[in-house]
C-alpha positions, 0 to 999 in steps of 0.5 A: 627909577623903579616904583616901590612895590605895595607888597614889599614889606610882606615879601621882605619877610619871606626868605628867598633863594635863586637856584638853577636846574638842568631840564630838557638839556637846558638850564632853568632859573627858579626861585624858592620862597620859604623853607626847604623843609616845608611840608607843602610846596606850590609850583607856580607858573607865570603868564605870557611875556612875564617872568617870576616877579609877576606872581611875587605879590601873591607870594607876599600875600601867602606870608602866613601860610609860608610861615606855617609850612608852605614854600613856593617854587617859581621858575622863569618859563623857557625863553623868558626872564633868566631861563634860556630857550629849550635847546632844539625845541619849538616853543609850542604847548607840547614843549612847555608841558614837557618842560613843566613835567620835567622841572617838577620831577627834578625840583618839586615832585608832588607839588601843588601846581599853580598857573596864571593866565598862559601859565594856566594853559601850560599847567593844565596841559601838563597835569592832563598829560600825567604830571602828578599833583595833589591839587591844581590852582589856576588864576585868571585861567584862559577858559575859552578860545581867545578870539571868542572873548569880549576883546576878540578884535584886540586879540586879532590886532595882537596877532597882527602885531606879533606876526609883524614882529616876526616877519620884519627885519630882525632888528626892526621886528625886535624893536617893535616887540619891545617897544615901550609905548606898545607895552604901556598900552597893553598895561593900561588895557589890562589894569582896572584899579583906580588906585594911582600908586598901584597903577604906577606899580603895575605899569613899572612891572610891565616896563621892567619885565614884559620885554625880557624874552630871549628872542622874537622867535620864542615870543612868536611861538609862545604867543601862537600857543597862548591863542591856540589853546585854552584850559577847557581842552584839558579840564575833563582829563584832570582828576586833581581837585582844582581851584579856579580864581577868576575875575568878573572884569577879565577881558580875555576870558569873561566870567560867564566862560569861567563858570562854564569851565568850572563844570568841565572839571571832575572836581573844581571850585570857582572863586570869583573876585570882583572889580578886577580884570586879568591882573588879579596877581597885581591888583588883588593878590590878597583875595587870591591868596585867601582862596588858596589858603582855604583850598589847601585847608 
C-alpha cells in the first residue's frame, strides 16, 4: 500500500497534465505543472534510476511561484519511467545531452534548466554544448568524480553490482537489478532524516519508482555515464547564471567539493542546506524551492 506523501496537499493545488513529444525518433513522456501561459518555465531533469515523481516535492514547494506565473515541465529520462529508450543510441552522456537539447527545443525553448543528481550532469553537459537557458539550477550536483567521494568504496561496490547485473543471464541479472532488498539498502544509505513518516515515504518512493527502467542495458549505460562524468567538466563553459543547491551531508559529493565547484563557473552562487544528504528533493524541498524563488527573483 502506497505511503501518503507529506507534500500531497500542496501538490494537489497545482494543475498537472501528462503529454508526449517526439524527440530523436522516439517518444518522451512529460508532465506540465502549472498554466501553459506562464511567463517562466522551468525544465526539470530527474536523477539516476528515478523518474519525474522524484522532483514533485520541489514542485509542491513551488506552489506560490506557480500561482504567480511559473510552470514546471518534467520529462522522464529516456529509458526510465514512461519514456522508452532513444532508438539506435547507446545511452551515454552525449545521447542524453542531445535528447535534452532536442526536447527543450520542441517543448520548452528558453526554459530555465534544472537538474538533480545525475540530471545535474545531463543538464550541465547540454547547456555547455549549446542548450540556451537564461539560468541553470543544479540540486545535489555531482560536483566531483564519484570514486573520489567519501563513499568511494560503496561506489566501487555499486560498479560491481551493475556489472554483475549486465553480465548474468538476462532474467537473473534483471532480477538482481530490481531486487527490492538492494533498493531498500540504497534508500536507507541515502536518507538522513530521523522523521519516521518521511523515511517511510522516501523508501516507498524508491520501492515504487527506482526499478522502472526499460532494460538492464539502458540502466548499465546510464550508470556508467553517472560515474564517468561530473559537473566540474562543464562548469567553465556555462555562461548562464547558475544556482547550486548542495547538502552538507551528501555522501556522493562532499560539501567541500561543491564549494570548489561553485568557483569554476563564470557566474554561480552556492546555497548550502544543512542536515541533509543526497535527497534534498525529498527531505528539504521547501528550502530548495526557497533558494530557487530567490534565484529567479
